[in-house]
C-alpha positions in Angstrom: 89.6 43.1 0.6 87.0 40.3 0.3 84.1 40.3 2.4 85.3 37.8 5.4 88.5 40.0 5.9 86.5 43.2 5.4 83.9 41.7 8.3 86.9 40.8 10.8 88.3 44.0 10.4 85.2 46.1 11.0 84.4 43.3 14.0 87.9 44.1 15.0 87.2 48.0 14.9 83.9 47.8 16.9 85.5 45.5 19.8 88.5 47.9 20.1 86.5 51.3 20.3 84.0 49.3 22.9 87.5 48.5 24.9 88.0 52.2 24.2 85.3 53.4 25.4 84.9 51.2 28.6 88.2 52.0 29.8 88.3 55.7 29.1 84.7 56.0 31.4 86.7 53.7 34.4 89.8 55.9 34.1 88.1 59.4 33.6 84.3 59.4 34.7 84.5 56.6 37.2 88.0 57.8 38.7 86.7 59.2 41.7 84.1 57.0 42.5 86.1 54.2 42.3 89.1 55.7 44.4 86.3 56.7 47.1 84.9 53.4 47.0 86.1 51.8 50.5 86.1 48.1 49.2 89.0 49.6 46.8 91.8 47.3 48.2 94.6 49.0 46.0 93.3 52.7 46.7 93.8 51.5 50.8 97.0 50.0 49.9 98.5 53.3 48.0 97.1 55.6 50.7 99.9 53.9 53.0 102.8 54.4 50.6 102.2 58.6 51.2 102.0 60.2 54.1 98.5 60.5 54.8 97.4 63.9 55.3 96.9 64.9 59.1 93.2 65.5 60.5 93.9 69.1 62.5 91.6 70.2 65.7 92.6 74.0 66.6 95.6 73.4 64.0 97.1 70.3 66.1 96.8 66.4 64.7 94.4 64.3 66.0 95.3 61.8 63.4 98.4 61.5 61.6 101.1 59.4 59.7 104.6 58.7 61.0 107.3 56.5 59.4 107.3 52.8 59.7 109.8 50.3 58.7 107.7 47.6 57.6 105.4 47.0 54.4 103.1 50.0 54.9 106.4 52.9 54.9 103.8 55.0 57.3 102.1 54.3 60.4 98.5 56.3 61.6 98.5 57.1 64.4 95.6 59.0 66.7 96.3 61.5 69.4 93.8 60.7 72.8 91.8 58.6 69.8 89.2 57.3 72.2 88.0 61.0 72.9 87.7 61.7 69.1 86.8 58.0 68.1 83.5 59.4 66.1 85.1 62.1 64.3 88.4 60.6 62.7 87.0 56.7 62.5 90.0 54.6 61.9 91.5 53.2 58.6 93.0 49.6 59.0 95.4 47.8 56.7 92.2 44.9 56.3 89.2 46.4 55.7 87.3 49.5 55.7 87.6 52.7 56.9 85.3 54.4 59.0 84.7 58.4 60.1 86.4 61.2 58.1 89.4 58.5 57.2 86.5 56.9 55.0 84.8 60.0 54.2 87.8 61.9 52.8 90.2 59.2 51.9 91.2 60.5 48.6 91.8 63.7 50.0 94.0 62.3 53.1 95.7 60.1 50.7 96.3 62.6 48.1 94.5 60.6 45.2 91.8 63.0 44.9 91.5 65.0 41.2 91.7 68.1 42.9 95.2 67.0 44.0 96.6 66.3 40.6 98.6 69.3 39.7 100.2 68.8 43.0 101.1 65.2 43.0 102.4 66.2 39.8 104.7 69.0 41.2 105.9 66.3 44.0 106.8 63.8 40.8 108.6 66.7 38.8 110.6 68.1 41.9 111.3 64.6 43.5 109.2 65.5 47.1 107.6 62.4 48.4 103.9 62.2 47.8 101.7 63.9 50.1 98.6 64.1 51.6 95.9 66.6 52.2 95.5 68.4 55.7 91.1 68.0 57.4 90.7 71.0 59.7 87.5 69.8 61.5 85.4 72.4 63.2 85.8 70.5 66.5 86.4 72.9 69.7 88.8 71.2 71.8 87.4 72.5 75.0 83.9 71.7 74.0 85.1 68.3 73.1 86.8 67.6 76.5 83.8 69.1 78.4 81.3 66.8 76.7 83.7 63.5 77.6 84.1 64.6 81.3 80.7 65.6 81.6 79.2 62.7 80.0 81.1 60.3 82.6 80.4 56.9 82.5 77.3 56.9 80.9 76.5 55.1 77.4 75.3 57.8 75.5 76.1 60.6 73.7 76.7 64.8 73.8 77.1 67.0 70.7 77.0 70.6 70.3 76.7 72.5 67.4 76.7 76.3 67.0 72.8 77.5 65.6 74.4 80.2 62.8 76.5 77.9 61.0 75.8 74.5 61.7 80.0 73.9 62.8 79.9 70.7 64.9 81.8 72.2 67.9 81.7 68.8 70.0 80.9 65.4 69.2 80.9 62.4 71.6 79.9 58.9 72.3 80.5 56.2 75.0 81.3 53.8 75.0 83.9 53.8 72.7 87.3 52.4 71.2 90.9 53.1 70.8 91.2 53.4 67.0 95.2 53.2 67.2 94.2 49.4 68.1 92.6 49.0 64.5 95.5 50.7 62.8 98.7 48.5 63.4 100.2 46.6 60.7 99.2 42.9 61.6 96.0 41.9 59.9 95.8 39.4 62.7 95.5 41.5 65.7 93.1 44.1 63.8 90.4 41.4 62.8 90.9 40.2 66.5 90.5 43.5 68.0 87.6 44.5 65.7 85.7 41.4 66.3 85.8 41.8 70.1 84.3 45.3 69.4 81.3 43.7 67.6 80.7 41.3 69.7 81.1 43.9 73.1 77.7 44.4 73.9 77.5 47.8 74.9 78.4 48.7 71.2 81.4 50.9 71.2 81.8 51.0 67.6 78.3 52.5 67.4 78.5 56.6 67.1 75.6 57.2 69.2 75.4 60.7 68.3 74.9 59.9 64.6 73.2 57.0 64.3 73.7 53.4 66.3 70.5 51.7 67.3 68.4 55.1 67.9 66.2 56.0 70.8 62.8 57.4 71.0 62.8 60.8 71.8 60.2 61.2 74.4 59.4 64.8 75.6 62.0 66.7 73.3 59.7 65.6 70.6 57.1 68.1 72.0 59.5 70.7 70.2 58.3 69.5 67.0 54.6 69.2 67.9 54.6 72.7 69.7 55.9 74.4 66.3 53.9 72.8 64.3 50.9 73.8 66.3 52.0 77.2 66.3 52.9 77.4 62.7 49.1 75.8 62.2 47.8 79.1 63.0 44.9 78.1 65.2 47.1 77.4 68.2 48.9 80.0 70.3 50.9 79.5 74.1 47.8 80.3 75.5 46.0 77.9 73.9 44.1 75.1 76.2 42.9 71.8 76.3 41.6 69.4 78.6 43.1 68.1 81.9 42.5 64.7 83.0 44.9 63.1 85.0 44.5 60.1 82.3 43.8 59.6 78.9 42.6 56.8 76.7 44.6 56.4 73.6 41.8 56.7 71.0 40.4 53.4 69.5 42.4 51.5 72.4 42.1 50.8 76.2 45.7 51.7 76.3 46.1 54.7 78.9 48.4 57.7 78.9 49.4 59.3 82.2 51.9 62.5 82.6 54.9 61.4 84.5 54.4 62.5 87.4 50.9 61.2 87.8 47.7 63.6 87.8 47.1 66.4 86.1 49.3 68.5 84.4 49.5 71.7 87.1 45.9 71.2 88.3 43.0 73.2 86.9 40.4 71.7 84.5 42.7 72.9 81.3 46.2 73.6 80.7 47.8 75.8 78.7 50.4 74.8 75.4 52.9 76.7 77.4 52.4 75.1 80.3 51.9 71.5 78.7 55.7 72.4 77.4 57.1 74.2 80.4 56.0 71.0 82.5 56.4 68.3 80.1 52.8 66.7 80.4 51.8 63.9 78.2 48.2 64.0 77.9 48.2 67.3 76.5 50.7 66.7 73.8 48.4 63.7 73.0 45.1 65.6 73.1 47.2 68.0 70.7 48.6 65.1 68.7 45.3 64.0 67.3 43.8 67.7 66.5 46.8 68.6 64.5 47.0 64.8 62.7 49.9 62.7 61.8 50.7 64.2 58.7 51.0 68.0 60.0 53.3 66.6 62.9 55.7 64.8 59.8 55.9 67.5 57.7 57.0 69.5 60.4 59.7 67.1 61.7 60.6 66.9 57.7 61.4 70.6 58.1 63.7 70.3 60.6 65.4 67.0 59.4 63.4 64.3 60.1 63.6 61.2 57.4 66.6 63.1 55.9 70.1 61.9 55.6 72.9 64.2 56.2 77.1 64.0 55.3 78.8 65.8 57.4 81.2 64.9 55.6 80.4 61.1 56.9 77.1 59.3 56.8 74.4 60.0 59.1 71.2 57.7 59.9 67.9 59.6 59.4 65.7 60.3 62.2 62.2 58.8 61.9 58.7 60.0 61.8 56.5 57.2 60.0 53.8 57.7 57.5 50.2 56.1 58.4 50.0 56.8 62.0 46.2 56.2 63.4 44.9 58.2 66.1 46.4 56.3 68.6 50.1 56.0 67.3 49.8 59.7 66.5 48.8 60.7 69.7 52.1 58.7 71.2 54.2 60.3 68.7 53.4 63.6 70.0 55.4 63.1 73.1 58.2 61.2 71.3 56.7 57.7 71.5 55.4 54.9 69.4 57.9 54.3 66.5 59.2 57.6 66.3 63.1 57.6 66.5 66.0 60.5 66.5 69.6 61.0 67.1 71.6 63.3 68.9 72.5 65.1 65.9 68.3 65.4 64.9 67.5 67.0 67.8 70.4 69.2 68.1 69.1 70.6 64.7 65.8 71.3 66.0 67.2 73.7 68.8 69.4 75.5 66.6 67.0 76.3 63.8 64.7 77.4 67.0 67.6 79.8 68.3 68.2 80.3 65.1 65.1 82.3 64.0 63.7 79.1 62.7 66.6 78.2 59.9 68.0 74.8 60.0 71.3 74.6 58.8 73.0 71.5 57.3 75.7 70.3 59.8 79.4 69.6 59.0 82.4 68.7 60.8 84.9 69.8 58.8 85.9 73.4 58.5 88.7 73.2 55.4 90.3 70.7 52.9 94.2 72.1 52.7 97.5 71.1 50.1 100.6 70.3 51.5 101.7 73.6 50.5 99.2 75.3 52.5 96.7 76.2 49.2 93.0 75.6 49.8 91.5 72.9 48.2 87.9 72.7 49.6 86.2 75.5 52.3 82.9 74.4 53.9 81.1 77.2 53.7 77.3 77.5 56.0 74.4 76.1 54.0 71.1 76.0 54.2 68.7 73.0 54.7 65.3 74.9 54.9 63.1 77.3 57.0 61.4 75.2 59.5 59.6 77.6 61.4 58.8 81.3 61.1 60.6 83.9 62.8 57.8 84.9 65.0 57.2 81.1 65.7 60.9 80.7 66.8 60.6 83.5 69.0 57.8 82.4 70.8 59.3 79.0 71.1 62.8 80.3 72.5 60.5 81.7 75.3 58.9 78.9 76.2 61.8 76.5 76.3 63.6 79.3 78.8 60.2 79.3 81.1 61.3 75.3 80.8 64.5 75.8 82.3 63.9 79.0 85.2 60.6 77.1 86.6 60.1 74.2 84.6 60.7 70.3 84.0 64.4 71.6 82.7 65.4 73.7 85.9 68.9 71.5 86.3 70.2 73.2 83.2 70.0 76.8 84.5 73.2 78.6 84.6 74.0 81.8 87.3 73.7 84.9 85.1 73.2 83.1 81.8 69.5 82.9 80.2 69.3 79.0 79.1 66.8 77.6 76.8 65.9 74.3 77.4 63.9 71.0 77.1 64.1 67.4 78.7 63.2 64.2 77.5 62.3 60.9 79.6 61.7 57.7 76.9 59.9 54.5 77.5 61.8 51.5 75.8 59.5 48.9 76.9 57.5 47.6 79.8 60.6 46.7 81.9 63.5 48.8 79.7 65.5 51.6 81.5 64.5 54.8 80.1 66.3 56.9 77.3 66.9 60.1 79.1 66.9 63.6 76.9 68.3 67.2 77.1 68.5 69.5 74.2 68.7 73.5 74.2 71.2 76.5 73.6 72.9 79.7 75.6 72.9 82.3 75.9 69.0 82.5 74.8 69.0 86.0 73.9 71.9 85.6 71.9 72.5 82.4 71.2 76.4 80.8 70.9 75.9 77.3 71.2 73.4 74.4 70.7 73.6 71.2 72.7 72.2 67.5 73.0 72.3 65.0 75.5 71.7 61.2 75.2 71.6 59.0 78.1 70.8 55.4 77.8 70.2 52.9 80.7 68.4 55.1 82.4 71.6 56.9 83.5 72.3 53.5 85.6 69.2 54.3 87.6 66.6 52.2 85.4 63.5 53.5 85.1 64.1 56.0 88.2 66.7 58.4 86.1 64.5 61.2 84.1 66.1 63.7 82.0 66.1 66.8 84.5 67.8 64.3 87.1 70.8 63.3 84.3 70.8 64.8 81.2 70.4 68.4 82.1 73.4 68.9 84.7 75.6 67.5 82.0 74.1 70.1 79.8 74.7 72.5 82.1 78.5 71.7 83.0 79.4 71.4 78.8 77.5 75.0 78.3 79.2 76.7 81.6 82.6 75.4 80.0 82.2 76.4 76.8 81.0 80.1 77.5 83.8 80.5 80.1 86.7 79.5 77.8 
């Protein structure tokens, strides 16, 4: 073999090995990632050639596929679509899927690596390919109760199980009908989608886990209270100066309590009373004493500044870095640049109810093959310990007092001890308030944690407040699930 031929042979061999390695990486190592990429139109079209697995609530399908007489073979159908839209999402013929349809697409379409042998068996036996079913943690009674209680308000309700992190209800309004985005007419889908995007009410937002996040207002006082108690420097009986107004450090801006005047009268006020009555000034003072680092570290132990996949993606709630004293004072009662989702505040309440341990939230219980073989089961998992068991017990008592004879009184339920905290957050000088409630029941044996978010002041602008609008919604939902 002459020298030139030898060089060409070596070059061809190197090129062949490079091509083989690249194709192996793509077909083996990256196969799962590429299949789950929502931009992969080939996977999308393949998903319509099989009977996509159902999404189930309590064994009943809320999303399923039925035969179609067009090129796509199967039509995706959403039972009670608007109610479950934030759970299922939708899968369009000409765009990216959302919700569980997107995050669990490989399982639902039967394309996951764990379903390879199932696909092979069906191929050998001559059976049509079929996707896996997904059983979600949603409780249909809790979901319907949350939907009914939220009514025509813009906002969200989320109910969780404190000891497991399971999401039992996730409602957001305004919403949309995913059936209109699953039709096999691409132009119609695009027109519907564009109208939803242009709607100023943002019906595509899942306000329970993201969207344009709101300041948490006074529900964030739970985080600051936890930071104070965990520091060892404060107890519920610790006192703070009780003026009728408070000037932010290094600023001419004035902070006032929500009702005006002092916090319950007297020259000083205890931490317990400041939380029970939801007073801003004592918490502004406390925030400056603690400092932004201590508050941020405590917030992060509850999950702030972290992303969670439930398995759909959620937006991280935010407690920023580098706040000065004035900004820290505002943050201590949930104003300034602090932002939170209802999911995050539900994690705070759930952790307090669960002895201080934060559970990773989950929307899915199990994924099951068409032959009923379990593919994956979602077990409770810990995010971490946010507060000690002793601090949690102290805070339960403080939150119960807030409902029994404090600023969260409209969440009371006859015969049931409820722990809760309301919030009324400012958004701008003339903008409507954002209204909150977060809590759990029964307080002595927590079964359900709930967070309610109501935007636009509940239709009352700056006349609405958390105990007037958000607390009764929570009460209605908790009564429904406790009495089922």
